[in-house]
Structures are given as C-alpha cells and as structure tokens.
C-alpha positions in Angstrom: -42.1 -6.4 38.8 -43.6 -4.2 36.0 -40.8 -1.9 33.8 -41.0 1.3 35.4 -40.2 2.7 32.4 -40.2 1.7 28.7 -37.9 3.2 25.6 -38.6 2.8 22.0 -36.3 1.7 19.3 -36.6 2.6 15.7 -34.7 0.4 14.1 -34.1 -1.2 10.1 -31.9 -2.9 8.1 -28.2 -2.2 8.1 -28.1 0.4 11.3 -25.5 0.3 13.5 -24.7 -2.9 14.9 -23.3 -1.5 18.4 -26.1 1.3 18.8 -28.3 -1.0 18.8 -27.3 -4.0 20.8 -25.4 -1.5 23.8 -28.7 0.4 24.8 -30.8 -2.8 24.1 -28.9 -5.3 26.3 -27.9 -2.5 28.8 -31.8 -0.8 29.4 -33.4 -4.2 29.8 -30.6 -5.3 32.0 -31.5 -2.4 34.4 -34.8 -3.5 34.1 -35.9 -0.9 31.6 -38.8 -2.8 29.0 -37.3 -2.1 24.6 -39.7 -2.2 22.2 -37.8 -2.7 19.1 -40.0 -1.9 15.9 -39.4 -1.4 12.0 -41.9 -0.4 9.1 -42.7 -2.8 6.9 -41.0 -5.9 9.6 -43.6 -7.2 12.0 -42.9 -8.6 15.2 -40.0 -11.9 14.9 -38.9 -9.9 11.9 -35.1 -9.9 11.8 -32.9 -6.4 10.9 -29.3 -6.5 8.9 -26.6 -4.6 11.0 -23.8 -3.5 9.6 -20.5 -2.7 11.5 -18.7 0.8 10.9 -15.5 1.3 11.7 -11.9 2.5 10.6 -9.7 0.0 8.7 -6.9 2.2 7.3 -8.9 4.0 5.3 -10.2 7.4 5.4 -14.1 7.2 5.7 -14.8 4.2 7.7 -15.8 0.9 6.6 -18.8 -0.9 6.8 -18.8 -4.9 7.3 -22.0 -7.1 7.7 -22.9 -7.3 11.5 -25.3 -9.2 13.4 -28.0 -10.5 11.1 -30.8 -11.4 13.4 -32.0 -8.9 16.2 -35.1 -8.8 16.8 -38.3 -6.9 15.6 -40.1 -7.1 19.7 -43.4 -4.3 18.7 -45.2 -3.4 15.9 -44.2 -0.2 14.4 -48.1 0.6 13.4 -48.4 0.4 16.8 -46.6 1.6 18.6 -46.1 5.2 16.3 -50.3 5.1 16.8 -51.9 8.2 18.4 -49.1 9.8 20.9 -46.4 7.9 21.2 -44.6 9.9 23.4 -47.2 9.7 26.0 -46.3 6.2 26.3 -42.5 5.5 25.9 -39.7 7.8 28.2 -37.4 7.8 25.4 -36.8 6.6 21.9 -33.5 5.6 20.6 -32.5 5.8 16.8 -29.5 4.1 16.2 -27.2 5.4 13.3 -26.4 3.8 10.1 -27.8 4.0 6.2 -31.3 2.9 7.2 -31.8 6.6 8.4 -31.7 8.2 5.0 -35.0 5.8 3.6 -36.3 6.6 6.8 -35.9 10.3 6.7 -38.3 9.9 3.4 -40.8 8.3 5.0 -43.9 9.9 7.0 -44.8 7.8 9.2 -41.0 7.5 10.7 -40.2 11.4 10.4 -44.2 11.7 12.5 -43.1 9.4 15.0 -39.4 11.1 15.6 -41.2 15.0 15.3 -44.1 12.9 18.2 -40.7 13.1 20.4 -39.0 15.8 19.9 -42.1 18.1 20.2 -42.4 20.5 23.4 -44.3 18.9 26.7 -48.4 20.4 26.5 -48.5 22.6 29.3 -51.1 21.3 31.1 -49.2 18.0 31.7 -46.5 17.7 34.3 -45.0 14.7 32.5 -41.7 14.3 32.3 -40.6 15.1 28.5 -39.3 12.0 26.7 -36.2 11.6 26.0 -34.9 11.6 22.3 -31.5 10.1 21.5 -29.6 10.0 18.4 -26.3 8.8 16.7 -24.0 9.5 13.9 -26.1 9.7 11.5 -30.0 9.6 12.2 -29.8 13.3 13.5 -31.1 12.9 9.9 -34.8 12.3 11.2 -34.6 14.6 13.5 -33.7 17.4 10.7 -36.3 16.4 8.8 -38.9 16.5 10.9 -38.2 20.2 12.0 -36.7 19.0 15.3 -33.7 20.8 15.2 -35.0 24.9 14.9 -34.3 27.8 16.6 -30.5 26.3 17.3 -30.9 22.7 19.1 -27.1 21.9 20.4 -26.1 18.9 18.2 -23.4 16.6 17.8 -23.3 13.5 15.0 -20.9 11.9 12.9 -19.0 14.9 11.5 -20.6 14.5 7.5 -23.5 15.5 8.9 -22.6 19.4 10.0 -23.7 20.9 7.6 -27.4 19.2 7.6 -27.7 20.3 11.3 -26.9 23.4 10.8 -29.2 23.9 7.2 -32.1 22.4 9.9 -31.5 25.4 12.3 -29.2 23.6 14.7 -26.2 24.5 16.6 -23.3 22.1 15.7 -21.5 20.6 18.1 -17.5 19.3 17.2 -17.4 15.8 18.8 -14.3 16.0 20.4 -13.8 13.6 22.5 -15.7 11.2 20.5 -16.9 10.1 23.9 -19.0 13.1 24.3 -23.2 12.6 24.4 -24.5 16.2 23.9 -27.9 17.3 25.9 -29.9 20.3 24.8 -33.5 20.2 26.3 -34.9 16.4 25.6 -32.1 15.5 22.5 -29.3 13.9 23.6 -26.7 13.5 21.0 -23.6 11.8 20.3 -21.5 10.5 16.9 -21.9 7.2 18.1 -21.0 4.2 19.8 -17.8 5.0 21.1 -20.1 7.8 23.4 -22.4 4.7 24.6 -21.3 4.9 28.7 -22.3 9.0 28.2 -25.4 8.5 26.7 -26.7 5.6 29.1 -25.7 8.0 31.9 -27.4 10.7 30.6 -29.9 8.8 29.6 -31.0 7.3 32.5 -30.1 10.6 33.9 -33.1 12.1 32.2 -35.3 9.0 32.6 -35.1 9.8 36.4 -33.2 7.2 37.5 -30.7 6.9 40.8 -27.8 5.0 40.3 -26.5 3.6 44.0 -23.2 1.9 44.0 -21.4 2.3 40.7 -18.8 5.2 41.7 -15.6 3.5 42.5 -16.2 0.4 41.3 -13.9 -1.2 39.1 -14.3 -3.9 36.0 -11.4 -5.5 33.6 -12.2 -6.6 30.7 -9.8 -9.4 29.6 -9.2 -9.3 25.6 -7.0 -10.9 22.8 -7.9 -10.7 19.0 -11.0 -12.1 17.8 -12.7 -11.6 21.5 -16.5 -11.9 20.9 -18.1 -8.5 19.4 -20.7 -8.1 21.9 -19.4 -9.8 25.0 -16.5 -7.4 24.9 -18.1 -4.0 24.6 -21.9 -4.7 26.0 -20.5 -4.9 28.7 -17.8 -2.3 28.7 -19.9 0.6 27.7 -22.9 -0.6 30.1 -20.7 -1.1 32.9 -19.3 2.4 32.5 -22.5 3.8 31.8 -23.8 3.1 35.5 -20.8 4.8 37.3 -17.7 2.0 36.7 -14.1 2.8 35.5 -14.1 -0.3 33.6 -10.4 -1.0 31.3 -10.1 -3.6 28.7 -6.1 -5.0 28.8 -4.8 -7.4 27.0 -0.9 -9.2 27.6 0.2 -8.7 23.7 -1.0 -5.5 23.5 -0.1 -1.6 25.0 -3.3 0.9 25.6 -3.7 2.4 22.8 -3.6 -0.7 20.8 -6.9 -2.4 19.3 -7.6 -6.2 19.4 -10.2 -6.9 16.2 -13.4 -8.4 17.1 -15.0 -11.4 16.1 -19.6 -11.6 15.4 -21.5 -14.6 15.6 -25.3 -14.7 15.1 -26.9 -16.7 17.9 -27.5 -19.9 16.4 -31.2 -21.4 16.3 -32.2 -23.2 19.3 -31.8 -26.4 20.4 -28.6 -26.4 17.2 -25.5 -28.4 17.4 -24.1 -26.8 14.1 -20.8 -24.1 14.3 -22.1 -20.4 13.4 -20.3 -18.6 10.6 -17.8 -15.8 12.5 -17.5 -12.2 10.4 -15.0 -9.8 11.2 -16.7 -7.2 13.7 -15.5 -3.5 14.9 -11.9 -2.5 16.4 -12.1 -2.4 20.2 -9.3 -0.3 21.6 -7.3 -1.6 24.9 -7.4 1.0 27.8 -4.7 0.1 29.9 -0.7 -1.7 29.6 -0.7 -5.4 30.9 2.4 -4.2 33.1 -0.6 -1.9 34.7 -3.0 -4.4 35.7 -3.0 -4.9 39.4 -5.4 -7.3 40.9 -6.1 -5.5 43.6 -6.9 -2.1 41.6 -10.3 -4.0 40.4 -13.6 -5.4 42.0 -14.4 -8.1 38.9 -12.9 -9.1 36.1 -15.0 -9.9 32.8 -13.6 -13.1 30.5 -15.5 -12.5 26.6 -15.7 -15.6 24.3 -15.1 -15.5 21.0 -11.7 -17.5 19.5 -9.7 -14.9 21.8 -9.4 -17.4 24.9 -8.1 -20.0 22.3 -5.0 -17.8 22.6 -5.3 -16.1 25.7 -5.0 -19.7 27.9 -1.3 -20.2 25.8 -0.6 -16.8 28.4 0.6 -18.3 31.6 -0.1 -14.9 33.0 -3.4 -14.6 31.8 -4.7 -17.4 33.2 -2.7 -16.5 36.9 -4.5 -13.8 36.6 -7.9 -14.9 36.2 -7.2 -17.4 39.2 -5.5 -14.2 41.2 -9.4 -12.8 40.8 -10.7 -15.8 41.8 -8.4 -16.2 44.8 -9.0 -13.1 46.2 -12.5 -13.5 46.3 -13.4 -11.0 43.6 -16.3 -11.2 41.0 -15.3 -13.7 38.0 -17.5 -13.5 35.0 -16.9 -15.1 31.6 -19.6 -16.1 29.3 -19.3 -18.7 26.3 -15.3 -19.7 25.5 -14.3 -17.8 28.4 -14.7 -20.5 30.5 -11.8 -22.3 28.7 -9.6 -19.7 31.2 -11.7 -20.4 34.2 -11.0 -23.9 33.9 -7.2 -23.9 33.4 -7.0 -21.7 36.2 -9.5 -24.2 38.4 -12.1 -21.6 39.1 -14.9 -24.2 37.6 -14.4 -27.5 40.0 -17.9 -28.0 42.1 -20.1 -25.2 40.3 -22.5 -24.4 38.6 -22.1 -22.8 35.4 -24.1 -21.8 32.5 -22.4 -23.1 28.8 -23.6 -23.3 25.6 -22.9 -26.0 23.2 -19.2 -25.2 22.3 -18.1 -25.0 25.8 -19.9 -27.5 27.6 -17.8 -30.2 27.7 -15.4 -28.3 29.0 -17.1 -27.2 31.7 -18.0 -31.1 32.5 -14.3 -31.9 32.5 -13.4 -28.6 34.5 -15.6 -30.3 37.7 -18.3 -27.9 37.0 -21.4 -29.2 39.1 -24.4 -28.6 36.7 -24.0 -27.1 33.5 -27.0 -25.1 32.4 -28.0 -24.7 28.6 -28.6 -21.4 28.2 -28.9 -18.1 30.7 -26.6 -16.9 32.9 -25.6 -18.2 36.3 -24.2 -16.3 39.4 -22.3 -19.1 42.0 -20.9 -17.2 44.7 -19.0 -14.8 43.0 -18.9 -16.5 39.9 -21.2 -15.3 37.3 -21.1 -17.7 33.7 -23.7 -17.2 30.4 -24.0 -19.5 27.8 -23.4 -17.0 24.7 -24.6 -13.5 23.6 -27.8 -13.4 23.8 -28.1 -13.8 27.3 -26.3 -10.3 27.7 -28.9 -9.2 29.8 -29.3 -12.2 32.4 -25.2 -11.5 32.4 -25.1 -8.0 33.0 -28.2 -8.0 35.5 -26.3 -10.5 37.3 -22.9 -8.8 37.3 -25.0 -5.6 38.2 -25.6 -7.6 41.3 -23.4 -8.8 42.3 -21.2 -5.6 42.4 -24.0 -4.2 44.6 -25.0 -1.2 42.1 -28.6 -0.9 42.1 -30.6 1.2 39.3 -34.4 2.7 40.7 -36.6 4.9 39.3 
C-alpha cells in the first residue's frame, strides 16, 4: 500500500546522528515515506553524522557518528516548484551543517516554503516544520520566526531566535516540544518522543493501542547506539511507557553506547567501533517487575557480552518468554536469547556476528537480514533493519497508526 504521508528531511554532513536517524526509522516503520535530501549530494550518496552529548565538559562534545546516512532523493527535484504542496512535513536535524545551509539560497528558500502561511484558497493541511537543536537558524534565516513565533532550541540559539523576531521558550524539561502553528521546535534528540507524538498528530494520524503498553529496554555499556535509542524514542512516540534498565546501574546513570557502520552487503568483515551517545537508565533494576511490561527489547552492540555473564539478566529475558510476552532482539542481543533457551525451534533473523550462535541455540531457520517474527519472538539482523523491526514490534504490541 502506498504511503499516505510523505516527509522531506533536509540533511548534510555533520548533522546530529540521532536527530536524523530517530525520525527516519520511526516514521518509515509507521508507513510514512521519508525522502532524505542534501544540497550538493545525489541519491545513493551518504552524509556523515555527528554525536553531540555531554562528556564532563561545560559544552557538549562532538564525536564522529555513523558515516553512511543515505541520501535517498534529489535535492533540486524535491525543492522545485512548491515542495510544501508535495510533502506533509519538513524535518531539519540539528548540527553544524545548518550553518553553511543558512547561507545557501536554495536551502533557505526550501525552509521558507514550508514556513509560509498556506494560501487562503486551499483546504489542505499546512505542512509541518520540525527543527531541533541548531537548525532553528535556518528558520530564522528564512524569516519564519517573525511575528513572535514561539520557539525553543539549544541554549546558545536564544539571541538568534529573539533577533529574528521569535519568542524564546526555555527548553525545560529537555523533552519539551514547542508547537506554534505548524512549527515544532525542540532542544534536540532528548525530545524525540514528544516530537514524534506531535508530528503524527499534526499530520492527522490516529494512534490506537499504544496507551497502556509498557516496554523494557535491557542495556549495558557499549550497547548499540541506534538499536537502543531508536526503539526507546519511537515506541514512546506512539504512547508506550518505555523504560531502560541495566543490572549494574541505577536510575539516572548512563550506559555508553557504541556505533558500528553497516558492513557492505555480503561482507564478513568486522566493522569499526566508535563511542556514541550516553543512554540514561530510567528505572532501577530492583524495581523491574516482568508483569508490569508487555515486551522486552534486547539491543546489540557489545553490551550482551556483559549481560550474559549476569544470571539475573538471562533469567529476566527467560521470564519474559515463559510468560508469553513479546521478546525482541537485534543482532548481538541474540546471545541473551540463546542463553535463555528462547531460540530453539524458532525462525530467526541473524547477522554475521550471531549466525553461528543462533544455529547452536537451535534456531530453525537463520535469515541473513531483515526482521522475523515467530510467535511473540522478534529478531532482526542489525540496525539497518530497524524499519522492519519497529513495524513488526508495533504490530505485535497491537498498535496501529492510520491517517
């Protein structure tokens, strides 16, 4: 079935990693088409991303993120004529790439087309403009803050917002998403759950089944960056209560994440590991009760190597399976499933790192890629399969999104 909504994402080198990946995977999993464009790049090219997080200094640190975020559409074609008539939303992630784009006439004109009031003769819903962190600079350059548009952003952007005629809103809490007309703004990736919720509503989506559902994300240090955070934010965005826990950390403490670029198709090579964002635990291990949740998600990365040495972590995953709840695992997360005896006789999607382990654990059929649901067991080969993984997980949880 053809997507009922289409979103344009304006990308560029060194855009914030999460601020591109979370809306891309969350929206595509929910049936929204997302065209990623970047001035000077063609479909098939890639953008470098950057990780912005606090590592003990007064200002956030910038680290290299994923190096292969794909450009999927042509910028000139997407920006031609009136792009606001062909797209339901424009998303502009944060990051330093917005600085040169604020001096790019074509990029500014694109943002202006979405910020401009809809013609009085049309009954069509105004397209939504989503800006995070530093990308509000583009809205300011396009004149889209004039007249006192309420706007939040990273703290350093306050004078820019006010000089451009906007009304500054303090980003407190960091999960705040400010909606003023068709403009949604936030401090950045900590607000993604609220951004997704507000964006879906603004595009006319009806979300059923999410309220009352609860999901637990099982983590440890060097958990895969995308595989932990994308499900966390996306599921919260459709109304689920989502918690993250680690057997060796307390609520409010962080697990460091790891970044792995996707290996070329058919490759058996090991990918380079880089440090990612901090991922904050939201519940103490001692307070976790399996009966309070509908699902456990076990992301990959190297974290499962630590978790599998904790008997209580293996026992927790087994309890979810024994009680007939949804158990979802990505890539190396399968190590926990194998130790818990949950793979025997099951179809399983497994990438190179876990393929032999999955077979040893008795998986009936080991798929090379994608995401596979076998009863209430959901497996995916790696983070590039997050669209399929999230779509199947939402379905298993009984959540529907319609427009």
